[in-house]
ROSE-4610 file (N, C-alpha, C; in Angstrom, 1 decimal, always signed):
// ROSE-4610
residu = [X/X/X/X/X/X/X/X/X/X/X/X/X/X/X/X/X/X/X/X/X/X/X/X/X/X/X/X/X/X/X/X/X/X/X/X/X/X/X/X/X/X/X/X/X/X/X/X/X/X/X/X/X/X/X/X/X/X/X/X/X/X/X/X/X/X/X/X/X/X/X/X/X/X/X/X/X/X/X/X/X/X/X/X/X/X/X/X/X/X/X/X/X/X/X/X/X/X/X/X/X/X/X/X/X/X/X/X/X/X/X/X/X/X/X/X/X/X/X/X/X/X/X/X/X/X/X/X/X/X/X/X/X/X/X/X/X/X/X/X/X/X/X/X/X/X/X/X/X/X/X/X/X/X/X/X/X/X/X/X/X/X/X/X/X/X/X/X/X/X/X/X/X/X/X/X/X/X/X/X/X/X/X/X/X/X/X/X/X/X/X/X/X/X/X/X/X/X/X/X/X/X/X/X/X/X/X/X/X/X/X/X/X/X/X/X/X/X/X/X/X/X/X/X/X/X/X/X/X/X/X/X/X/X/X/X/X/X/X/X/X/X/X/X/X/X/X/X/X/X/X/X/X/X/X/X/X/X/X/X/X/X/X/X/X/X/X/X/X/X/X/X/X/X/X/X/X/X/X/X/X/X/X/X/X/X/X/X/X/X/X/X/X/X/X/X/X/X/X/X/X/X/X/X/X/X/X/X/X/X/X/X/X/X/X/X/X/X/X/X/X/X/X/X/X/X/X/X/X/X/X/X/X/X/X/X/X/X/X/X/X/X/X/X/X/X/X/X/X/X/X/X/X/X/X/X/X/X/X/X/X/X/X/X/X/X/X/X/X/X/X/X/X/X/X/X/X/X/X/X/X/X/X/X/X/X/X/X/X/X/X/X/X/X/X/X/X/X/X/X/X/X/X/X/X/X/X/X/X/X/X/X/X/X/X/X/X/X/X/X/X/X/X/X/X/X/X/X/X/X/X/X/X/X/X/X/X/X/X/X/X/X/X/X/X/X/X/X/X/X/X/X/X/X/X/X/X/X/X/X/X/X/X/X/X/X/X/X/X/X/X/X/X/X/X/X/X/X/X/X/X/X/X/X/X/X/X/X/X/X/X/X/X/X/X/X/X/X/X/X/X/X/X/X/X/X/X/X/X/X/X/X/X/X/X/X/X/X/X/X/X/X/X/X/X/X/X/X/X/X/X/X/X/X/X/X/X/X/X/X/X/X/X/X/X/X/X/X/X/X/X/X/X/X/X/X/X/X/X/X/X/X/X/X/X/X/X/X/X/X/X/X/X/X/X/X/X/X/X/X/X/X/X/X/X/X/X/X/X/X/X/X/X/X/X/X/X/X/X/X/X/X/X/X/X/X/X/X/X/X/X/X/X/X/X/X/X/X/X/X/X/X/X/X/X/X/X/X/X/X/X/X/X/X/X/X/X/X/X/X/X/X/X/X/X/X/X/X/X/X/X/X/X/X/X/X/X/X/X/X/X/X/X/X/X/X/X/X/X/X/X/X/X/X/X/X/X/X/X/X/X/X/X/X/X/X/X/X/X/X/X/X/X/X/X/X/X/X/X/X/X/X/X/X/X/X/X/X]
num = [1/1/1/2/2/2/3/3/3/4/4/4/5/5/5/6/6/6/7/7/7/8/8/8/9/9/9/10/10/10/11/11/11/12/12/12/13/13/13/14/14/14/15/15/15/16/16/16/17/17/17/18/18/18/19/19/19/20/20/20/21/21/21/22/22/22/23/23/23/24/24/24/25/25/25/26/26/26/27/27/27/28/28/28/29/29/29/30/30/30/31/31/31/32/32/32/33/33/33/34/34/34/35/35/35/36/36/36/37/37/37/38/38/38/39/39/39/40/40/40/41/41/41/42/42/42/43/43/43/44/44/44/45/45/45/46/46/46/47/47/47/48/48/48/49/49/49/50/50/50/51/51/51/52/52/52/53/53/53/54/54/54/55/55/55/56/56/56/57/57/57/58/58/58/59/59/59/60/60/60/61/61/61/62/62/62/63/63/63/64/64/64/65/65/65/66/66/66/67/67/67/68/68/68/69/69/69/70/70/70/71/71/71/72/72/72/73/73/73/74/74/74/75/75/75/76/76/76/77/77/77/78/78/78/79/79/79/80/80/80/81/81/81/82/82/82/83/83/83/84/84/84/85/85/85/86/86/86/87/87/87/88/88/88/89/89/89/90/90/90/91/91/91/92/92/92/93/93/93/94/94/94/95/95/95/96/96/96/97/97/97/98/98/98/99/99/99/100/100/100/101/101/101/102/102/102/103/103/103/104/104/104/105/105/105/106/106/106/107/107/107/108/108/108/109/109/109/110/110/110/111/111/111/112/112/112/113/113/113/114/114/114/115/115/115/116/116/116/117/117/117/118/118/118/119/119/119/120/120/120/121/121/121/122/122/122/123/123/123/124/124/124/125/125/125/126/126/126/127/127/127/128/128/128/129/129/129/130/130/130/131/131/131/132/132/132/133/133/133/134/134/134/135/135/135/136/136/136/137/137/137/138/138/138/139/139/139/140/140/140/141/141/141/142/142/142/143/143/143/144/144/144/145/145/145/146/146/146/147/147/147/148/148/148/149/149/149/150/150/150/151/151/151/152/152/152/153/153/153/154/154/154/155/155/155/156/156/156/157/157/157/158/158/158/159/159/159/160/160/160/161/161/161/162/162/162/163/163/163/164/164/164/165/165/165/166/166/166/167/167/167/168/168/168/169/169/169/170/170/170/171/171/171/172/172/172/173/173/173/174/174/174/175/175/175/176/176/176/177/177/177/178/178/178/179/179/179/180/180/180/181/181/181/182/182/182/183/183/183/184/184/184/185/185/185/186/186/186/187/187/187/188/188/188/189/189/189/190/190/190/191/191/191/192/192/192/193/193/193/194/194/194/195/195/195/196/196/196/197/197/197/198/198/198/199/199/199/200/200/200/201/201/201/202/202/202/203/203/203/204/204/204/205/205/205/206/206/206/207/207/207/208/208/208/209/209/209/210/210/210/211/211/211/212/212/212/213/213/213/214/214/214/215/215/215/216/216/216/217/217/217/218/218/218/219/219/219/220/220/220/221/221/221/222/222/222/223/223/223/224/224/224/225/225/225/226/226/226/227/227/227/228/228/228/229/229/229/230/230/230/231/231/231/232/232/232/233/233/233/234/234/234/235/235/235/236/236/236]
x = [+21.0/+22.3/+22.4/+21.4/+22.1/+21.8/+20.1/+19.9/+20.8/+21.3/+22.1/+21.2/+21.3/+20.7/+20.8/+19.7/+19.9/+18.7/+17.8/+16.7/+16.2/+15.9/+15.4/+14.9/+13.9/+13.1/+14.0/+15.3/+16.0/+16.3/+16.8/+17.7/+16.8/+15.6/+14.8/+14.5/+13.9/+13.5/+12.1/+11.7/+9.8/+9.2/+9.7/+9.2/+9.1/+7.9/+8.1/+7.2/+7.8/+6.8/+6.7/+5.0/+4.5/+3.7/+3.7/+2.6/+1.5/+0.6/-0.7/-1.1/-1.3/-1.0/-1.2/-2.6/-2.9/-2.1/-1.0/-0.6/+0.8/+0.6/+1.2/+2.4/+2.7/+3.4/+4.4/+3.8/+4.8/+4.8/+3.7/+3.9/+5.0/+4.9/+6.5/+7.4/+7.8/+9.0/+8.9/+7.8/+8.1/+8.2/+7.4/+7.8/+9.4/+9.8/+11.2/+11.9/+11.9/+13.3/+12.9/+11.4/+11.3/+11.9/+11.8/+12.2/+13.8/+14.1/+15.5/+15.9/+15.1/+15.3/+14.6/+15.7/+15.3/+14.3/+13.9/+12.6/+11.5/+10.5/+9.5/+8.7/+8.0/+7.2/+5.6/+4.7/+3.5/+2.5/+1.6/+0.8/-0.9/-1.1/-3.2/-3.7/-4.9/-5.7/-6.3/-5.6/-5.4/-4.1/-3.1/-1.4/-0.5/-1.1/+0.0/+0.8/+2.5/+3.3/+2.9/+2.7/+2.5/+3.8/+4.6/+5.4/+6.4/+7.3/+9.0/+8.3/+8.8/+8.9/+10.3/+10.8/+12.4/+12.8/+13.7/+14.2/+14.2/+14.9/+14.8/+13.5/+12.6/+11.6/+10.5/+11.3/+10.5/+11.0/+12.4/+13.3/+13.2/+12.5/+11.9/+11.1/+10.2/+9.2/+9.9/+11.1/+12.2/+12.8/+13.3/+14.2/+13.0/+12.2/+11.3/+10.0/+10.1/+8.5/+8.1/+9.8/+8.8/+10.1/+10.3/+11.2/+12.4/+13.3/+14.8/+15.5/+15.0/+15.4/+16.9/+17.4/+19.0/+20.1/+19.2/+19.6/+20.3/+20.3/+21.3/+20.7/+19.6/+19.5/+19.0/+19.1/+18.3/+17.0/+17.1/+16.1/+15.3/+13.8/+12.0/+12.3/+12.5/+12.3/+13.8/+14.5/+15.8/+15.0/+14.0/+13.5/+12.7/+13.1/+12.1/+10.8/+10.2/+8.2/+7.8/+8.7/+8.6/+8.9/+10.4/+9.9/+9.2/+9.1/+8.0/+6.5/+6.0/+5.0/+5.1/+6.2/+6.1/+6.7/+6.8/+6.7/+5.6/+4.9/+3.1/+2.8/+3.2/+3.0/+2.7/+1.6/+1.4/+0.9/+0.5/+0.7/+1.5/+1.7/+2.6/+2.4/+0.9/+0.8/+1.2/+0.7/+1.6/+3.1/+3.7/+5.3/+5.7/+5.4/+6.1/+6.4/+7.8/+8.2/+7.4/+6.9/+6.2/+6.4/+6.8/+6.4/+7.4/+7.0/+8.1/+9.4/+10.5/+10.9/+11.1/+10.5/+10.4/+11.5/+11.2/+11.9/+10.5/+10.8/+10.1/+10.6/+9.8/+10.5/+11.2/+11.0/+11.4/+12.9/+12.9/+13.8/+15.6/+16.4/+18.0/+18.5/+19.2/+20.0/+20.9/+21.2/+22.1/+21.3/+19.8/+19.1/+18.8/+18.8/+18.7/+19.6/+20.7/+21.7/+21.9/+21.5/+21.8/+20.9/+19.7/+18.5/+19.2/+19.3/+20.1/+21.4/+22.0/+23.6/+22.7/+21.4/+20.9/+20.5/+19.5/+19.2/+19.5/+20.7/+21.3/+21.1/+19.4/+18.9/+19.7/+19.2/+20.1/+19.0/+17.9/+16.9/+15.7/+15.3/+14.0/+12.9/+11.8/+10.5/+10.3/+10.0/+9.8/+8.6/+7.8/+7.2/+6.2/+4.6/+4.4/+4.5/+3.5/+3.0/+1.7/+1.4/+0.1/+0.2/+1.7/+2.5/+2.4/+1.9/+1.4/+2.9/+2.8/+4.4/+4.6/+5.9/+6.6/+7.1/+8.1/+9.3/+10.5/+11.2/+12.2/+13.7/+14.5/+15.4/+17.0/+18.1/+18.8/+20.1/+20.8/+22.5/+23.1/+23.0/+23.6/+23.0/+21.5/+21.4/+21.7/+22.1/+22.6/+24.0/+24.5/+25.9/+26.1/+25.1/+24.6/+25.1/+25.1/+25.5/+26.8/+27.9/+29.0/+29.4/+28.9/+28.7/+29.2/+28.5/+28.9/+29.6/+29.6/+31.1/+31.4/+33.0/+33.8/+33.8/+33.6/+33.0/+32.4/+31.0/+29.8/+29.7/+30.4/+30.7/+31.7/+32.6/+33.5/+32.5/+31.5/+30.6/+29.7/+29.0/+28.3/+28.8/+30.3/+31.1/+31.2/+31.3/+32.0/+31.1/+29.8/+28.6/+27.8/+27.6/+26.6/+27.4/+28.7/+29.5/+30.4/+31.2/+32.6/+31.7/+31.3/+30.3/+29.2/+28.9/+27.8/+29.0/+30.2/+30.5/+31.2/+32.3/+33.0/+32.4/+31.4/+30.8/+31.7/+32.6/+33.0/+34.8/+35.0/+36.5/+36.4/+35.5/+35.6/+36.8/+37.0/+37.6/+39.4/+39.0/+41.1/+41.0/+39.6/+39.5/+39.6/+40.6/+41.1/+39.8/+38.8/+38.3/+38.7/+39.1/+39.6/+39.1/+38.4/+37.9/+38.3/+39.0/+39.7/+38.9/+38.1/+37.6/+36.7/+35.8/+35.2/+36.0/+37.0/+37.9/+38.3/+37.3/+37.5/+38.7/+40.0/+40.5/+40.1/+40.2/+39.8/+41.2/+42.0/+42.9/+42.6/+44.1/+43.7/+43.9/+43.9/+43.8/+42.6/+41.9/+40.8/+40.7/+40.0/+40.0/+39.7/+38.6/+37.8/+38.1/+39.5/+39.4/+38.7/+37.6/+36.7/+35.5/+35.6/+34.9/+35.3/+36.9/+37.6/+36.9/+36.5/+35.7/+34.5/+33.8/+32.6/+32.3/+33.3/+33.2/+33.8/+35.1/+35.1/+34.1/+32.9/+32.2/+30.8/+30.8/+29.5/+29.8/+31.6/+31.6/+31.7/+32.0/+31.9/+30.1/+29.5/+28.2/+27.7/+28.2/+27.8/+27.1/+26.5/+26.6/+27.7/+27.8/+29.0/+30.2/+30.1/+32.0/+32.4/+33.7/+34.3/+34.8/+35.9/+36.5/+37.1/+37.5/+37.5/+39.4/+39.8/+41.3/+41.2/+41.5/+41.6/+42.6/+43.2/+44.1/+44.4/+42.9/+42.6/+43.4/+44.0/+45.0/+44.2/+44.3/+44.0/+44.8/+44.9/+45.8/+46.9/+48.1/+49.4/+49.2/+49.9/+50.3/+50.8/+50.9/+51.3/+52.6/+53.8/+55.3/+56.2/+56.5/+57.5/+58.1/+57.6/+58.5/+60.3/+60.6/+61.7/+62.6/+61.7/+62.9/+63.7/+64.9/+66.0/+66.7/+66.6/+67.4/+67.9/+68.7/+68.8/+69.9/+70.2/+70.7/+69.9/+68.9/+67.6/+67.1/+67.5/+66.9/+67.8/+69.0/+69.9/+69.9/+69.9/+69.5/+68.9/+67.6/+65.9/+66.4/+67.3/+67.5/+68.9/+69.0/+71.1/+70.7]
y = [-29.7/-29.5/-31.0/-32.1/-33.6/-34.3/-33.1/-33.0/-32.4/-31.4/-30.5/-29.9/-30.0/-29.1/-27.3/-26.9/-25.3/-24.2/-25.2/-24.5/-25.3/-24.6/-25.0/-26.4/-26.9/-27.7/-29.0/-28.6/-29.6/-30.5/-30.1/-30.3/-30.5/-29.7/-30.0/-31.3/-31.4/-32.7/-32.6/-33.6/-33.4/-33.9/-35.0/-35.2/-35.0/-33.9/-33.0/-33.0/-32.9/-32.9/-31.6/-31.5/-29.9/-30.3/-28.6/-28.9/-27.8/-28.6/-27.3/-26.2/-25.3/-24.2/-24.5/-25.8/-25.8/-27.2/-27.2/-28.4/-28.6/-29.3/-29.1/-29.0/-28.8/-28.8/-30.0/-30.8/-32.5/-32.9/-32.6/-33.3/-32.8/-32.0/-30.7/-31.3/-31.7/-32.2/-33.6/-34.2/-35.5/-35.7/-34.8/-35.0/-34.4/-33.6/-33.3/-34.4/-35.0/-35.6/-37.0/-37.7/-38.7/-38.2/-37.2/-37.0/-36.7/-35.9/-35.7/-34.0/-33.5/-31.7/-31.1/-29.7/-28.8/-27.7/-27.7/-27.0/-27.2/-27.0/-27.2/-26.1/-26.5/-25.3/-25.5/-24.3/-24.7/-23.9/-24.9/-24.3/-24.3/-23.2/-22.9/-23.8/-23.6/-24.6/-24.4/-23.7/-24.4/-24.5/-24.9/-25.7/-24.3/-23.3/-22.1/-22.2/-22.0/-22.0/-20.4/-20.5/-19.2/-18.9/-20.0/-19.5/-21.0/-20.7/-21.8/-22.0/-23.1/-23.4/-24.2/-23.5/-24.1/-24.8/-25.3/-25.6/-24.3/-23.3/-22.3/-21.3/-21.4/-21.5/-22.3/-23.0/-24.3/-24.1/-23.6/-23.4/-22.1/-21.2/-20.0/-20.4/-21.4/-21.9/-22.3/-23.0/-23.8/-22.4/-21.6/-20.7/-19.2/-19.2/-18.4/-18.6/-20.1/-20.4/-20.5/-20.7/-20.8/-19.5/-20.0/-19.2/-19.7/-18.6/-18.4/-18.9/-20.5/-20.5/-21.1/-19.8/-20.0/-19.1/-18.2/-17.3/-18.1/-19.3/-19.7/-19.4/-18.7/-18.2/-17.1/-16.4/-15.0/-14.6/-13.4/-13.3/-12.7/-12.9/-12.6/-11.4/-10.2/-8.8/-8.8/-9.6/-9.3/-9.6/-10.6/-10.8/-10.1/-10.2/-9.4/-9.8/-9.0/-9.3/-10.6/-10.3/-12.0/-13.0/-13.4/-14.5/-14.8/-13.4/-13.9/-14.2/-13.5/-14.1/-16.0/-16.2/-17.3/-18.4/-18.1/-18.4/-19.4/-19.1/-19.3/-19.9/-19.9/-20.5/-22.0/-22.9/-24.0/-24.8/-24.1/-24.3/-23.7/-24.8/-24.4/-22.7/-22.5/-20.7/-20.1/-20.3/-19.4/-19.5/-20.6/-20.2/-19.9/-20.7/-20.4/-18.5/-18.5/-17.3/-16.9/-15.9/-15.5/-13.8/-13.3/-14.9/-15.6/-16.7/-17.6/-17.2/-17.1/-16.9/-17.9/-18.0/-19.0/-18.8/-20.2/-19.9/-19.7/-20.0/-20.0/-21.9/-22.1/-23.8/-23.8/-22.8/-22.2/-21.5/-20.6/-19.6/-20.6/-20.0/-20.1/-20.8/-21.4/-22.3/-20.6/-19.6/-18.6/-18.0/-17.6/-17.1/-17.6/-18.8/-19.5/-19.2/-19.8/-19.5/-18.2/-16.8/-15.7/-15.7/-16.2/-16.1/-16.5/-17.7/-18.2/-17.8/-17.0/-16.4/-15.1/-14.5/-13.0/-13.2/-14.5/-15.0/-15.4/-16.4/-17.3/-18.4/-19.2/-20.1/-21.3/-22.8/-23.5/-24.2/-23.6/-24.5/-24.1/-23.9/-23.4/-23.5/-23.8/-23.9/-23.6/-24.7/-24.0/-24.5/-23.1/-22.9/-23.0/-22.8/-22.5/-21.3/-20.8/-19.2/-18.9/-20.2/-20.1/-19.9/-19.9/-20.2/-21.7/-22.7/-23.9/-24.4/-25.5/-25.9/-27.2/-27.1/-27.8/-28.6/-28.1/-29.4/-28.0/-28.7/-27.9/-28.4/-27.2/-27.2/-26.7/-27.4/-27.3/-26.4/-26.3/-25.9/-27.0/-28.3/-29.5/-29.7/-29.3/-29.7/-28.2/-27.5/-27.0/-27.2/-27.9/-28.1/-29.6/-29.9/-30.6/-30.8/-29.2/-29.0/-29.1/-29.3/-29.0/-30.4/-31.5/-33.0/-32.9/-32.4/-32.0/-32.5/-33.8/-33.9/-33.0/-32.9/-32.0/-31.9/-32.9/-33.3/-32.9/-32.6/-31.8/-30.4/-29.8/-28.8/-27.6/-28.8/-28.3/-28.3/-29.2/-29.3/-27.7/-27.6/-26.5/-25.5/-25.1/-24.2/-23.4/-24.6/-24.7/-24.3/-24.9/-25.1/-23.4/-23.2/-22.1/-20.9/-21.1/-19.4/-19.2/-20.2/-20.2/-20.1/-21.2/-21.2/-19.7/-19.0/-18.1/-16.7/-16.8/-15.5/-15.4/-16.2/-16.6/-16.6/-17.4/-18.1/-19.1/-18.6/-19.4/-19.7/-18.6/-18.7/-19.6/-20.1/-20.9/-22.1/-22.8/-23.8/-23.4/-21.6/-21.3/-21.6/-21.5/-21.5/-23.1/-22.9/-24.6/-24.5/-25.3/-25.5/-26.7/-26.8/-27.7/-27.0/-28.9/-28.4/-29.6/-29.2/-30.2/-30.0/-31.0/-30.9/-28.9/-29.0/-27.8/-26.8/-26.6/-25.0/-25.4/-24.2/-23.8/-23.2/-24.0/-23.0/-22.5/-21.5/-20.9/-20.3/-21.3/-20.5/-20.1/-19.9/-19.5/-18.2/-18.1/-16.3/-15.6/-14.9/-14.5/-13.0/-13.2/-12.0/-10.4/-10.8/-9.4/-9.4/-8.9/-9.2/-8.9/-8.0/-7.1/-8.7/-9.4/-10.4/-11.3/-11.2/-11.8/-11.9/-10.5/-10.5/-11.0/-10.6/-11.5/-13.0/-13.6/-15.1/-15.6/-14.9/-16.0/-15.5/-14.1/-14.1/-15.3/-15.3/-16.1/-17.9/-17.9/-19.3/-19.6/-18.3/-18.7/-19.0/-18.8/-18.7/-20.1/-20.8/-22.2/-23.4/-23.4/-24.7/-25.1/-25.3/-26.6/-26.1/-24.9/-24.0/-23.7/-24.3/-23.4/-22.7/-22.2/-21.1/-21.0/-20.1/-19.8/-19.0/-19.7/-19.6/-18.8/-17.5/-17.4/-17.0/-17.9/-17.3/-17.2/-16.4/-15.8/-14.5/-14.9/-13.5/-12.9/-11.6/-10.6/-11.1/-10.3/-10.5/-10.1/-11.0/-10.1/-8.5/-8.0/-6.0/-6.0/-4.9/-4.7/-5.1/-5.2/-5.4/-3.6/-3.8/-2.1/-1.8/-1.1/-0.9/-0.4/-0.1/+0.2/-1.0/-1.9/-3.6/-3.9/-3.9/-4.6/-3.4/-2.3/-1.3/-0.3/-1.0/-0.1/+1.3/+1.7/+2.8/+4.0/+3.5/+4.7/+4.7/+3.6/+4.1/+4.7/+5.2/+5.5/+7.2/+7.4/+8.5/+9.3/+8.5/+9.3/+9.8/+9.3/+10.0/+10.1/+10.6/+11.5/+12.7]
z = [+30.9/+31.5/+32.5/+31.9/+32.4/+33.5/+33.9/+35.5/+36.1/+35.9/+37.1/+37.8/+39.4/+39.6/+39.6/+39.3/+39.3/+40.0/+40.7/+41.4/+42.6/+43.3/+44.7/+44.8/+43.8/+43.6/+43.0/+42.5/+42.1/+43.3/+44.2/+45.6/+46.9/+47.3/+48.6/+48.7/+50.0/+50.7/+50.5/+49.9/+49.8/+50.6/+51.4/+52.1/+53.5/+53.9/+54.9/+56.0/+57.2/+58.3/+58.8/+59.3/+59.5/+61.0/+61.0/+62.2/+61.8/+62.4/+62.6/+64.1/+63.8/+64.8/+66.0/+66.1/+67.1/+68.2/+67.5/+68.4/+69.0/+70.4/+71.4/+72.1/+72.9/+73.4/+73.2/+73.9/+74.0/+72.4/+72.2/+70.6/+69.8/+69.6/+69.1/+69.8/+70.7/+71.1/+70.6/+70.6/+70.3/+68.8/+68.4/+66.9/+66.4/+66.6/+66.2/+67.1/+67.8/+68.6/+67.2/+67.1/+66.3/+64.7/+64.5/+62.9/+62.5/+64.3/+64.2/+63.7/+63.9/+63.5/+64.5/+64.5/+65.3/+64.9/+63.3/+63.8/+62.8/+62.7/+62.1/+61.8/+60.2/+59.4/+60.1/+60.3/+60.9/+59.6/+59.7/+58.4/+59.4/+58.3/+58.7/+58.3/+58.3/+58.0/+56.3/+55.2/+54.1/+53.8/+55.0/+54.6/+53.5/+54.3/+53.7/+55.3/+55.2/+56.3/+57.0/+57.6/+59.0/+60.0/+59.8/+61.0/+60.6/+61.9/+62.3/+63.6/+64.3/+65.4/+65.8/+66.0/+66.7/+67.9/+68.3/+69.7/+70.4/+69.9/+70.9/+71.1/+70.3/+70.4/+71.8/+71.4/+72.6/+73.9/+74.2/+75.7/+75.8/+75.3/+76.0/+77.0/+76.9/+77.9/+79.1/+79.0/+79.5/+80.5/+80.1/+80.4/+81.6/+81.3/+81.8/+81.9/+82.0/+82.4/+84.0/+85.0/+86.3/+86.9/+88.5/+89.5/+88.8/+88.6/+88.9/+90.3/+90.7/+92.1/+92.1/+93.2/+93.1/+92.5/+91.3/+91.1/+89.8/+89.1/+88.1/+86.8/+87.0/+84.9/+85.5/+83.8/+83.9/+84.6/+85.2/+85.6/+85.0/+84.8/+84.1/+83.5/+84.1/+84.1/+83.2/+82.6/+82.1/+80.4/+80.6/+78.9/+78.3/+77.0/+76.0/+76.4/+75.8/+75.8/+74.8/+74.3/+73.3/+74.0/+74.7/+75.1/+76.8/+77.2/+78.0/+77.9/+76.4/+76.0/+75.6/+75.6/+74.9/+76.3/+77.3/+78.3/+78.9/+78.5/+78.8/+77.6/+76.3/+75.1/+75.4/+74.8/+74.6/+73.5/+72.4/+71.1/+70.1/+69.2/+68.0/+67.6/+67.2/+66.9/+67.7/+69.4/+70.2/+70.6/+69.7/+70.1/+68.8/+67.7/+66.7/+66.0/+65.6/+64.9/+63.7/+63.8/+62.2/+62.0/+60.6/+59.3/+59.5/+59.0/+58.6/+57.3/+57.1/+55.8/+55.3/+54.0/+53.3/+51.5/+50.7/+49.5/+48.3/+47.6/+46.6/+46.0/+45.1/+44.9/+43.9/+42.9/+41.5/+41.6/+42.8/+43.2/+42.5/+42.4/+42.4/+43.4/+43.0/+44.8/+45.2/+43.8/+44.9/+46.0/+45.3/+46.1/+47.3/+47.4/+48.7/+49.3/+49.1/+50.1/+50.7/+49.6/+50.3/+51.5/+51.4/+52.3/+53.6/+53.6/+54.7/+55.3/+54.3/+55.2/+55.8/+55.2/+55.5/+56.9/+57.3/+58.1/+59.2/+58.9/+59.5/+60.2/+58.8/+59.2/+58.5/+59.0/+58.4/+57.4/+57.5/+56.6/+56.4/+55.0/+54.5/+54.0/+54.5/+53.9/+52.3/+51.4/+50.5/+50.3/+49.0/+49.2/+47.8/+47.2/+45.7/+45.9/+44.4/+44.6/+45.6/+46.1/+46.6/+48.4/+48.4/+49.6/+50.6/+50.1/+50.5/+50.1/+51.8/+51.6/+50.5/+50.4/+48.9/+49.4/+50.7/+50.8/+51.8/+51.6/+52.9/+52.3/+52.3/+51.9/+52.8/+52.7/+53.8/+53.3/+53.9/+53.4/+52.9/+53.8/+53.1/+51.8/+51.2/+50.0/+48.8/+49.0/+48.3/+48.1/+48.9/+48.1/+47.5/+47.3/+46.1/+44.5/+44.5/+43.0/+42.7/+44.0/+43.7/+43.7/+43.7/+43.4/+41.7/+41.2/+40.0/+39.1/+37.9/+37.3/+36.4/+36.2/+35.9/+34.6/+33.4/+32.2/+31.8/+33.1/+32.5/+32.9/+33.9/+33.7/+33.1/+32.3/+31.0/+29.6/+29.2/+28.3/+28.7/+29.6/+29.4/+29.8/+30.1/+30.1/+28.2/+27.6/+25.9/+25.3/+25.6/+24.9/+25.2/+26.6/+26.6/+27.0/+26.7/+27.1/+26.0/+25.8/+24.9/+23.4/+23.0/+21.6/+21.4/+22.4/+22.3/+22.2/+23.3/+23.2/+22.0/+21.7/+20.6/+18.9/+19.2/+18.1/+17.2/+15.8/+14.9/+15.5/+16.8/+16.8/+18.3/+18.6/+20.1/+19.7/+18.9/+18.5/+19.2/+19.2/+19.8/+21.3/+21.7/+23.7/+24.1/+25.0/+25.6/+27.4/+27.5/+28.4/+29.1/+30.6/+31.1/+32.8/+33.5/+34.8/+35.5/+36.4/+38.1/+39.1/+39.8/+41.2/+40.9/+40.0/+39.7/+39.8/+39.9/+39.1/+37.6/+36.9/+35.4/+34.8/+34.2/+33.2/+32.1/+31.8/+29.7/+29.9/+28.4/+28.0/+26.7/+26.4/+24.7/+24.0/+22.9/+22.3/+22.1/+22.1/+21.5/+20.7/+19.8/+18.8/+19.7/+20.5/+21.3/+22.7/+23.1/+24.5/+25.4/+24.9/+25.6/+26.2/+25.5/+25.9/+26.9/+27.4/+28.2/+30.0/+30.3/+31.8/+31.7/+30.7/+30.4/+30.7/+29.6/+30.1/+31.0/+31.9/+32.8/+34.3/+34.3/+35.0/+34.7/+33.7/+33.2/+34.0/+33.6/+33.8/+35.4/+35.9/+37.3/+38.5/+37.2/+37.9/+37.4/+36.1/+35.9/+37.2/+37.6/+38.6/+39.1/+40.0/+40.0/+40.4/+39.9/+39.4/+40.7/+40.8/+42.4/+41.9/+41.0/+40.9/+39.4/+38.8/+37.4/+37.5/+36.9/+36.5/+35.0/+34.7/+33.4/+33.1/+31.9/+31.0/+29.6/+29.2/+28.4/+27.7/+26.5/+26.0/+24.7/+24.3/+23.6/+22.2/+20.7/+20.0/+20.0/+19.3/+20.0/+19.1/+20.1/+19.4/+18.0/+17.3/+15.9/+16.4/+15.5/+15.8/+15.8/+16.8/+16.7/+15.6/+15.2/+13.8/+13.8/+14.9/+15.4/+15.8/+16.7/+16.9/+15.9/+16.4/+15.7/+15.3/+15.4/+15.0/+16.2/+16.8/+18.1/+17.5/+16.4/+16.0/+16.4/+15.6/+15.6/+17.0/+17.9/+19.3/+19.6/+20.1/+20.1/+19.5/+18.5/+17.7/+18.4/+18.6/+19.0/+20.7/+21.3/+22.9/+22.8/+21.7/+22.3/+22.3]
């Protein structure tokens, strides 16, 4: 598919900064500032991702780490047990949210997007089969697929969908793509294949939408067409 990204490892960032569980609070803050990120994966001694430290985790210490002078913040007794625990945390292992929400390097882009939508996170550590860190994928990374060239999309739709579904009759079908929107038009001999064709086209990487104007073969002619007297006699 001419290098079109289809899996997480096609779009992920491979150069990643991570923390060990023993990293100190100030070092975590410095690292976030230096790399301009809002969350960092935490690794154990074997390189396996065991958690994530985010700015929200660090702020738990700021929020509940001291007396609420003047009553400007939430009282400590209203905080959850987890947040109160983090108020005294000083290392990545104590501060991190665990287990980490991760995605496999070979997972489809749609799978990573569903995880992000379900969990509300902006980026995911990418791991191998053994759980070791391979990269980071962000929401922005997942959108790269929509930069795919229209001609490349059209070629894949024709080759992988139209030709496979309609075989020797594929030449009767037109495939046009404009700004990622696929238009299928023409007449097909098997109308039952129209909906599968549209559904499969929508799943092609980079497709924004599908406009399906495929039609089936014309129906048999009406034997009474052109004979108004016969119609009148039948209704008389």
